ZAGUFI-345025 format. One record per atom (N, C-alpha, C): residue number from 1; residue in three letters; x, y, z. Coordinates in Angstrom, 3 decimals. Example, Ala and Ser with C-alpha at 12.3 -4.5 7.8 and 13.67 -1.06 7.14 Angstrom:
(1, ALA, (13.190, -5.690, 7.800)) (1, ALA, (12.300, -4.500, 7.800)) (1, ALA, (13.200, -3.300, 7.800)) (2, SER, (12.850, -2.250, 7.080)) (2, SER, (13.670, -1.060, 7.140)) (2, SER, (12.900, 0.030, 7.870)) 
//
This chain:
(1, UNK, (0.854, -1.168, 0.000)) (1, UNK, (0.000, 0.000, 0.000)) (1, UNK, (0.900, 1.230, 0.000)) (2, UNK, (0.536, 2.193, -0.785)) (2, UNK, (1.328, 3.409, -0.905)) (2, UNK, (1.436, 4.184, 0.391)) (3, UNK, (2.474, 4.992, 0.500)) (3, UNK, (2.718, 5.759, 1.711)) (3, UNK, (1.870, 7.015, 1.802)) (4, UNK, (1.884, 7.819, 0.746)) (4, UNK, (1.122, 9.064, 0.756)) (4, UNK, (-0.304, 8.830, 0.273)) (5, UNK, (-0.416, 8.191, -0.880)) (5, UNK, (-1.732, 7.863, -1.420)) (5, UNK, (-1.993, 6.411, -1.063)) (6, UNK, (-2.979, 6.184, -0.223)) (6, UNK, (-3.237, 4.848, 0.322)) (6, UNK, (-3.976, 3.948, -0.670)) (7, UNK, (-3.296, 3.635, -1.760)) (7, UNK, (-3.867, 2.709, -2.739)) (7, UNK, (-2.892, 1.547, -2.925)) (8, UNK, (-3.397, 0.434, -3.418)) (8, UNK, (-2.588, -0.766, -3.579)) (8, UNK, (-1.982, -0.813, -4.971)) (9, UNK, (-0.667, -1.044, -5.025)) (9, UNK, (0.040, -1.152, -6.294)) (9, UNK, (1.028, -2.304, -6.205)) (10, UNK, (1.269, -2.953, -7.351)) (10, UNK, (2.282, -4.012, -7.376)) (10, UNK, (3.657, -3.377, -7.325)) (11, UNK, (4.542, -4.027, -6.565)) (11, UNK, (5.926, -3.587, -6.466)) (11, UNK, (6.836, -4.806, -6.517)) (12, UNK, (8.048, -4.598, -6.974)) (12, UNK, (9.065, -5.641, -7.047)) (12, UNK, (10.060, -5.361, -5.929)) (13, UNK, (10.209, -6.318, -5.005)) (13, UNK, (11.086, -6.127, -3.849)) (13, UNK, (12.388, -6.885, -4.024)) (14, UNK, (13.473, -6.252, -3.589)) (14, UNK, (14.799, -6.857, -3.653)) (14, UNK, (15.423, -6.771, -2.260)) (15, UNK, (15.766, -7.940, -1.742)) (15, UNK, (16.363, -8.058, -0.419)) (15, UNK, (17.864, -8.179, -0.604)) (16, UNK, (18.638, -7.264, -0.034)) (16, UNK, (20.092, -7.285, -0.200)) (16, UNK, (20.759, -7.383, 1.167)) (17, UNK, (21.198, -8.597, 1.502)) (17, UNK, (21.808, -8.829, 2.812)) (17, UNK, (23.148, -8.091, 2.947)) (18, UNK, (23.890, -7.945, 1.857)) (18, UNK, (25.186, -7.260, 1.923)) (18, UNK, (25.024, -5.762, 2.173)) (19, UNK, (24.075, -5.147, 1.462)) (19, UNK, (23.826, -3.712, 1.654)) (19, UNK, (22.923, -3.452, 2.858)) (20, UNK, (22.334, -4.533, 3.385)) (20, UNK, (21.401, -4.459, 4.507)) (20, UNK, (20.212, -3.567, 4.177)) (21, UNK, (19.651, -3.817, 2.976)) (21, UNK, (18.502, -3.044, 2.523)) (21, UNK, (17.424, -3.947, 1.935)) (22, UNK, (16.244, -3.406, 1.896)) (22, UNK, (15.069, -4.035, 1.320)) (22, UNK, (14.501, -2.964, 0.396)) (23, UNK, (14.849, -3.045, -0.915)) (23, UNK, (14.473, -2.008, -1.875)) (23, UNK, (13.235, -2.428, -2.651)) (24, UNK, (12.499, -1.436, -3.136)) (24, UNK, (11.352, -1.775, -3.965)) (24, UNK, (11.279, -0.879, -5.194)) (25, UNK, (10.814, -1.524, -6.269)) (25, UNK, (10.792, -0.918, -7.591)) (25, UNK, (9.390, -1.006, -8.195)) (26, UNK, (9.186, -0.239, -9.269)) (26, UNK, (7.908, -0.254, -9.973)) (26, UNK, (7.641, -1.637, -10.570)) (27, UNK, (8.702, -2.277, -11.114)) (27, UNK, (8.517, -3.597, -11.730)) (27, UNK, (9.791, -4.434, -11.613)) (28, UNK, (9.716, -5.658, -12.109)) (28, UNK, (10.839, -6.576, -11.947)) (28, UNK, (12.070, -6.229, -12.776)) (29, UNK, (11.961, -5.250, -13.662)) (29, UNK, (13.123, -4.837, -14.444)) (29, UNK, (14.048, -3.932, -13.623)) (30, UNK, (13.554, -3.533, -12.445)) (30, UNK, (14.342, -2.749, -11.487)) (30, UNK, (14.925, -1.481, -12.102)) (31, UNK, (14.128, -0.814, -12.925)) (31, UNK, (14.612, 0.410, -13.567)) (31, UNK, (14.289, 1.664, -12.758)) (32, UNK, (13.181, 1.651, -12.018)) (32, UNK, (12.807, 2.833, -11.246)) (32, UNK, (12.645, 2.478, -9.769)) (33, UNK, (13.629, 2.906, -8.980)) (33, UNK, (13.600, 2.669, -7.540)) (33, UNK, (12.507, 3.518, -6.915)) (34, UNK, (11.618, 2.884, -6.145)) (34, UNK, (10.539, 3.607, -5.468)) (34, UNK, (10.888, 3.907, -4.017)) (35, UNK, (11.690, 3.044, -3.402)) (35, UNK, (12.045, 3.283, -2.016)) (35, UNK, (12.982, 2.227, -1.472)) (36, UNK, (13.523, 2.512, -0.305)) (36, UNK, (14.460, 1.601, 0.363)) (36, UNK, (14.102, 1.538, 1.841)) (37, UNK, (14.094, 0.318, 2.371)) (37, UNK, (13.913, 0.121, 3.797)) (37, UNK, (15.253, -0.401, 4.321)) (38, UNK, (15.851, 0.316, 5.247)) (38, UNK, (17.129, -0.116, 5.812)) (38, UNK, (16.877, -1.050, 6.986)) (39, UNK, (17.667, -2.114, 7.065)) (39, UNK, (17.488, -3.101, 8.131)) (39, UNK, (17.443, -2.443, 9.509)) (40, UNK, (18.320, -1.453, 9.738)) (40, UNK, (18.375, -0.851, 11.067)) (40, UNK, (17.097, -0.087, 11.412)) (41, UNK, (16.286, 0.239, 10.407)) (41, UNK, (15.033, 0.964, 10.656)) (41, UNK, (13.868, 0.025, 10.980)) (42, UNK, (14.019, -1.269, 10.686)) (42, UNK, (12.925, -2.219, 10.898)) (42, UNK, (12.789, -2.535, 12.384)) (43, UNK, (11.603, -2.264, 12.910)) (43, UNK, (11.323, -2.528, 14.319)) (43, UNK, (10.578, -3.840, 14.506)) (44, UNK, (9.704, -4.163, 13.538)) (44, UNK, (8.842, -5.327, 13.712)) (44, UNK, (8.288, -5.770, 12.363)) (45, UNK, (8.058, -7.068, 12.230)) (45, UNK, (7.401, -7.644, 11.053)) (45, UNK, (6.315, -8.563, 11.592)) (46, UNK, (5.082, -8.342, 11.169)) (46, UNK, (3.997, -9.145, 11.733)) (46, UNK, (2.834, -9.316, 10.762)) (47, UNK, (2.068, -10.355, 11.005)) (47, UNK, (0.866, -10.666, 10.239)) (47, UNK, (-0.210, -9.658, 10.624)) (48, UNK, (-0.942, -9.155, 9.658)) (48, UNK, (-1.968, -8.137, 9.899)) (48, UNK, (-3.256, -8.784, 10.417)) (49, UNK, (-3.186, -9.367, 11.609)) (49, UNK, (-4.346, -10.082, 12.158)) (49, UNK, (-5.504, -9.149, 12.519)) (50, UNK, (-5.218, -7.864, 12.707)) (50, UNK, (-6.292, -6.910, 13.018)) (50, UNK, (-6.973, -6.390, 11.754)) (51, UNK, (-6.430, -6.775, 10.603)) (51, UNK, (-6.967, -6.322, 9.313)) (51, UNK, (-6.939, -4.795, 9.220)) (52, UNK, (-5.815, -4.233, 9.628)) (52, UNK, (-5.647, -2.778, 9.614)) (52, UNK, (-5.523, -2.217, 8.205)) (53, UNK, (-5.027, -3.026, 7.299)) (53, UNK, (-4.824, -2.563, 5.926)) (53, UNK, (-6.176, -2.500, 5.217)) (54, UNK, (-6.701, -1.308, 5.132)) (54, UNK, (-8.019, -1.145, 4.522)) (54, UNK, (-7.999, -1.497, 3.040)) (55, UNK, (-9.024, -2.173, 2.624)) (55, UNK, (-9.214, -2.564, 1.221)) (55, UNK, (-8.067, -3.398, 0.664)) (56, UNK, (-7.456, -4.203, 1.508)) (56, UNK, (-6.387, -5.079, 1.038)) (56, UNK, (-6.956, -6.025, -0.003)) (57, UNK, (-6.229, -6.272, -1.101)) (57, UNK, (-6.717, -7.204, -2.119)) (57, UNK, (-6.849, -8.634, -1.586)) (58, UNK, (-6.102, -8.942, -0.514)) (58, UNK, (-6.205, -10.261, 0.103)) (58, UNK, (-5.817, -10.145, 1.577)) (59, UNK, (-6.798, -9.836, 2.438)) (59, UNK, (-6.486, -9.609, 3.858)) (59, UNK, (-5.758, -10.764, 4.544)) (60, UNK, (-6.047, -11.996, 4.153)) (60, UNK, (-5.401, -13.127, 4.824)) (60, UNK, (-3.930, -13.283, 4.444)) (61, UNK, (-3.478, -12.571, 3.419)) (61, UNK, (-2.074, -12.640, 2.989)) (61, UNK, (-1.356, -11.304, 3.184)) (62, UNK, (-1.934, -10.453, 4.028)) (62, UNK, (-1.374, -9.129, 4.267)) (62, UNK, (-0.505, -9.148, 5.526)) (63, UNK, (0.693, -8.587, 5.408)) (63, UNK, (1.578, -8.472, 6.566)) (63, UNK, (2.165, -7.073, 6.629)) (64, UNK, (2.765, -6.748, 7.756)) (64, UNK, (3.257, -5.394, 8.001)) (64, UNK, (4.741, -5.403, 8.315)) (65, UNK, (5.421, -4.383, 7.825)) (65, UNK, (6.811, -4.141, 8.182)) (65, UNK, (6.824, -2.758, 8.829)) (66, UNK, (7.097, -2.732, 10.131)) (66, UNK, (7.096, -1.477, 10.882)) (66, UNK, (8.514, -0.949, 10.987)) (67, UNK, (8.702, 0.315, 10.567)) (67, UNK, (9.998, 0.977, 10.702)) (67, UNK, (9.834, 2.180, 11.627)) (68, UNK, (10.918, 2.891, 11.852)) (68, UNK, (10.871, 4.089, 12.693)) (68, UNK, (9.905, 5.116, 12.113)) (69, UNK, (9.870, 5.203, 10.779)) (69, UNK, (9.128, 6.268, 10.101)) (69, UNK, (7.759, 5.877, 9.559)) (70, UNK, (7.576, 4.592, 9.263)) (70, UNK, (6.395, 4.219, 8.497)) (70, UNK, (5.997, 2.772, 8.762)) (71, UNK, (4.741, 2.493, 8.492)) (71, UNK, (4.220, 1.132, 8.545)) (71, UNK, (3.929, 0.711, 7.111)) (72, UNK, (4.635, -0.302, 6.630)) (72, UNK, (4.455, -0.801, 5.266)) (72, UNK, (3.500, -1.989, 5.296)) (73, UNK, (2.415, -1.906, 4.549)) (73, UNK, (1.498, -3.037, 4.389)) (73, UNK, (1.831, -3.713, 3.071)) (74, UNK, (2.002, -5.029, 3.123)) (74, UNK, (2.354, -5.791, 1.931)) (74, UNK, (1.446, -7.006, 1.812)) (75, UNK, (1.182, -7.401, 0.574)) (75, UNK, (0.362, -8.585, 0.314)) (75, UNK, (1.201, -9.576, -0.476)) (76, UNK, (1.282, -10.788, 0.030)) (76, UNK, (2.047, -11.848, -0.637)) (76, UNK, (1.134, -12.601, -1.606)) (77, UNK, (1.715, -13.262, -2.603)) (77, UNK, (0.901, -14.024, -3.561)) (77, UNK, (0.345, -15.327, -2.995)) (78, UNK, (0.946, -15.822, -1.899)) (78, UNK, (0.472, -17.069, -1.287)) (78, UNK, (0.871, -17.062, 0.189)) (79, UNK, (0.274, -17.985, 0.962)) (79, UNK, (0.609, -18.093, 2.375)) (79, UNK, (2.077, -18.474, 2.553)) (80, UNK, (2.562, -19.373, 1.701)) (80, UNK, (3.960, -19.792, 1.784)) (80, UNK, (4.902, -18.623, 1.487)) (81, UNK, (4.579, -17.840, 0.449)) (81, UNK, (5.408, -16.680, 0.105)) (81, UNK, (5.405, -15.666, 1.252)) (82, UNK, (4.249, -15.465, 1.887)) (82, UNK, (4.165, -14.535, 3.009)) (82, UNK, (5.075, -15.005, 4.151)) (83, UNK, (5.002, -16.275, 4.481)) (83, UNK, (5.833, -16.823, 5.555)) (83, UNK, (7.318, -16.651, 5.231)) (84, UNK, (7.700, -16.968, 3.998)) (84, UNK, (9.106, -16.857, 3.592)) (84, UNK, (9.576, -15.403, 3.667)) (85, UNK, (8.793, -14.472, 3.103)) (85, UNK, (9.200, -13.070, 3.117)) (85, UNK, (9.310, -12.535, 4.536)) (86, UNK, (8.335, -12.886, 5.373)) (86, UNK, (8.388, -12.411, 6.762)) (86, UNK, (9.633, -12.951, 7.462)) (87, UNK, (9.923, -14.231, 7.260)) (87, UNK, (11.118, -14.840, 7.872)) (87, UNK, (12.401, -14.169, 7.381)) (88, UNK, (12.484, -13.943, 6.078)) (88, UNK, (13.681, -13.342, 5.485)) (88, UNK, (13.889, -11.920, 6.007)) (89, UNK, (12.806, -11.144, 6.079)) (89, UNK, (12.922, -9.766, 6.558)) (89, UNK, (13.337, -9.741, 8.030)) (90, UNK, (12.694, -10.562, 8.846)) (90, UNK, (13.037, -10.625, 10.273)) (90, UNK, (14.472, -11.087, 10.449)) (91, UNK, (14.872, -12.123, 9.749)) (91, UNK, (16.229, -12.649, 9.856)) (91, UNK, (17.253, -11.612, 9.424)) (92, UNK, (16.967, -10.911, 8.335)) (92, UNK, (17.875, -9.873, 7.862)) (92, UNK, (18.012, -8.754, 8.866)) (93, UNK, (16.895, -8.306, 9.411)) (93, UNK, (16.912, -7.218, 10.389)) (93, UNK, (17.629, -7.661, 11.663)) (94, UNK, (17.355, -8.899, 12.116)) (94, UNK, (18.028, -9.413, 13.308)) (94, UNK, (19.512, -9.603, 13.042)) (95, UNK, (19.831, -10.062, 11.836)) (95, UNK, (21.227, -10.229, 11.454)) (95, UNK, (21.971, -8.917, 11.521)) (96, UNK, (21.282, -7.838, 11.129)) (96, UNK, (21.888, -6.516, 11.195)) (96, UNK, (22.204, -6.161, 12.645)) (97, UNK, (21.242, -6.432, 13.531)) (97, UNK, (21.428, -6.133, 14.962)) (97, UNK, (22.592, -6.934, 15.520)) (98, UNK, (22.680, -8.210, 15.173)) (98, UNK, (23.775, -9.046, 15.659)) (98, UNK, (25.114, -8.548, 15.106)) (99, UNK, (25.101, -8.082, 13.854)) (99, UNK, (26.307, -7.570, 13.233)) (99, UNK, (26.824, -6.330, 13.968)) (100, UNK, (25.901, -5.533, 14.469)) (100, UNK, (26.268, -4.296, 15.160)) (100, UNK, (26.834, -4.573, 16.554)) (101, UNK, (26.494, -5.691, 17.158)) (101, UNK, (26.949, -6.003, 18.530)) (101, UNK, (28.366, -6.516, 18.565)) 
//
């Protein structure tokens, strides 16, 4: 879901463990960067059990990535994909914390 305009759009996400970033683009050709989430900014990743994401195209596959500045609502294509993405994001963010210690 968009940050300023609260509408749902497809985005292509790229997880980079070396750069410690989670970037997103308009499409899979990765030509136009839309934003970057830095691991150190991620506070929490959780399933949207309260159904906070209004008008989600698939509420049961919606999850949240909470950062210092923003709450990102994302919809996965399947339950398995949602579980994998949530695990990868949490692991990456935790890995960043462990790296800093």
